[in-house]
N, C-alpha and C positions, 0 to 999 in steps of 0.2 A: 504493500499498500505507500503512497506517497502519497508526497500533500506539497502545499503553493512554498511551504517554510523551508520543503529540497533543493525549489526554482530559486527560491533566493539565496541559500547559500551555495548554489553553482556558480551564481553571480556574485555574491558578492568575496568567496573563496578566491576566484582570479582574480579581485581585486587588491588583496592584503598581501597575497606575497608572491613571489617566483618563483622559478618552476625547478632553482634545487630544494626551496624543504616547503612545497607545495604539496608531501604525501606528507606535513607532521604534522601532531596532534596538535599544537600549538597555533598552526597557521593554522587551521581550523575551528582554534575555541577566539581567537582573532576574527574570523569572519564572523562567527556567531556574533560576536559584538559589533561591527560595521554591520551584518545585518538590523541589529537590536539597540543599536545605538539611539534610537528616541528615545527605548526603555527608561535611560537613567534616569531622567527627571519623573515617571512611577516605581522603580524599583531598586531595592540596591542587587550588584550583582558580584557576586561571591563564585569565585575560581577556585577549585581541590579542596571545596566545602567538607572539612570531617562530617562527617555525617554517618549513622545507625553504629555499620559495621564496615565501615571504606571511607572512602571520600567519593564526595558526588562532582560528576569535572563542572557545572557550572548549575547554580543557581541565584535563579531571582523571586527577591521576599518583593512585593507589592507595598508602597506608603500608601493607600488606598484602598479599602476592602472591601470594593467592590472585580477589585482585576486578579483573575490566580495566581497561584504561586508554579514556577517550574521549575520540578528539575531537571537537567539535560542531563545524558551519558551517549559519551562520543563513542563508539565501534570502529573500528576502520577494517575493510576487508573481514566484514560476520557481516550481521545483519541488523534493523532499527529493530527489530521484536528481541535481540538477546540482549541491544540494551537497555528494553524494556525492562525485561526479567532480573538481568542484575540489578534495577533500581529497584523494584520489590526485596528481590530477595536478601540485598543488601541492607534494604531497611534504612533507604534515603533519607526516606518520609520524619527517620524519627527527629532527626534538629530542627524539621518543623511541627516537634508537638505543642507547641503555645499558639501555634497559626491555627486561626478555628476557618478558616475562610478558605476555597474550592486549590486543592492542590494539579499541576497538569503534570504529568510524568512522559518524559516527550523522549525517546529512542532517537537518535541518525547516526545514521553507518555512512560509512565513505566509500566508496570502492574506486581502489589507488590506481586499475587497470583503464578502467570505463569516464574514471573524475567528474562519478555524478554523486550525489548526496540521495540517499532513503531515508524517510521521517516516516514514525507514528507516532499516535499521542494516543494517550490513553487518562482516562478523570481517574484519580484517585481519590474513595471513601473511603474516609476516614470510622 
């Protein structure tokens, strides 16, 4: 399953990196920041947030109560579904236990050979 987020990341990823570092996870994280630069007015964005049984790649915590929190897990040459599974299995939502709004799990996979992104989004219910 693909989403418009994946298409936006395809474009963003090209603009934030060179061919030498394109397949680097930091480059993908930078692409996410560029794709969501507007979010800085509405979210606190934390990279590698200690959470549950590990580190969530990127977490967006909203300033406004009607916006969802987002926990993003990145994969390379895997699947967006495996990223969602990791989100659940490692209980990344645990760090947001005091948060009472909607939480979205976002799994993003980057295919090095095709240089494309796959995205799955799942609403987490406590």
